[in-house]
Structures are given as C-alpha cells and as structure tokens.
N, C-alpha and C positions, 0 to 999 in steps of 0.2 A: 440198718437205720436209714431213715430218709433225710436227705439234705436238700435245701433250696439253694441253688447256685444263682445269686443275684448278680447281674451283669451291669457294671457301671463304666461310663466313660464321659470325658468332657465333650461338649458339643463340638463337632468338627474334628475330633481326634480320630485317627485311623483313616483307612481308605473311605472315600465318599463316592456316591454315584457319579459316573463319568471319569473317575480316576482309572488309570491303566490296570491297577491291581485290585480293583473293586470286585471283579468276578471271582478271582481266586480267594479273596476274603470271604465272600458268601459261600464259596465251595468249602471253606474251612468249617463253616457252621453246618453245612450238609454232612460233611464227614464226621464231625463230632456227634451230630444227631444219630447218624447211622451206627456209629460205634456204641452209643448208649442203648439204642434199640437192639442191636445184635447181642450185647452183653446182658440184656434183659433188665437193665436198671432204670430205664427212662419211665417215669410216671406222668410226665407232663412237661410243657415248655412252650413259651410263646414270646414273640417280640412284642413290645409295647408301643402304643401310639406316642408321638412326641410329648415331651414334658408340658408343653403349652396346653395340652388337652386334659391335664390332671385337675382334679378337684379334691381339696383336702377338707375333711370334716372334723370338727371338734365341738365339744359341749363346754360352755363357759357360763357360769351363773345359771345353770339349768336350761340354757337356750342353745339350740343347735346353730352353729356358725359354719359357713362354707367359705373356702378361700380358693380362688383360681390358682392353679399351679401346685407344685409339690410343697410339702411342709418344710423340708430341710433346705437350708440355704447352702448349697455346695456347688462346686464347679462340675463334679461328676454327676451324671444323671443316670437313673435306673432305666435301662433300655430293654430288658427282657430277663427271662429266667428259665432255668431247667429245674424240674423236680426229679431228683435221682435217688434211687434206693440202693445204697452202697453197703458193703459189709462193714466198713469202718471209715474213719476220717482219712486214713491214708489213701484208700481207694477214691474217696470223694475228691481229695486234692489232685490225684493223678488224672481224674476225669475232668476237673475244672481247668486243668492246664491245657486241655484240648480246645477250649473256647477261644476263638481268635482275638476277642477283645482283651484277653488277659495280657496281650503284648503291648497295649497302649492304654489300658484302663485297669479296672479291678474286678475280680470275681469274688464276691463275698459268699462264703459257705455258712449257712445257718441250719443247725439240726432242727428237725420238726419235732415239736412237743406233742405227743399223743396224750390226750386227756380222755378218760372214760367218764361219761356223764350217766348218772343214774336214770333209769326209765322214769318218765314223768306221767 
C-alpha cells in the first residue's frame, strides 16, 4: 500500500542553516532517503518551497478564488513529503520515524486512495 508521509514543523523549529547541527540534520534526510531507496519503497519525495510561496484555490459561488499562502491556519507548516510503498501501516510508521523532522515536528501518514476511472 502506498502512503504519503507529510512532513510538518513550526517555522524555525529544529536545526536551521548556520546551526552547528544543521549538517547532521540534513544527513538524516539523506540517510532516510537512501534507506527508502535501498528497501525499494520510495516512489517520490521532495522538499517544498516556503509556505509564503503557496497559493490556495477554491471555488465559491461558481467563481474561482485564489488566496496567497496555505489554506490551513496552523503553526506547523507542510515542508515536504515522501511517497512510500510499504507492505502495511506498521512498516510505514517505522519508515516515518526515520524522518528527522519527526523529532520536533509531525509526520502525517496518509494512505493513497487508488481509484479506477473507466476509459472515456
């Protein structure tokens, strides 16, 4: 089953560029990524641009509206994701625990819903 591991943290939480432990923090991501690749479960993953670059889209009264920034008003911001193909939720949890941000933020696991569309 595929799981999307959504990586959330408050702005400024965890090691920042210039901090003494920032390089080891980034190394943690490289280690997690290599673990996923070696296990054959990684299907994708990227860091995201800062939340200030987000645009939210919604339709109200039949009109498309855009809003600068994220839709959710939360302290924690979505900073990146991994798409993992795990045998079950237990393995997905084990793999999510390798993500360095889990130590100061949150990694949300969401199962991917596969929908079959009829040929059109």
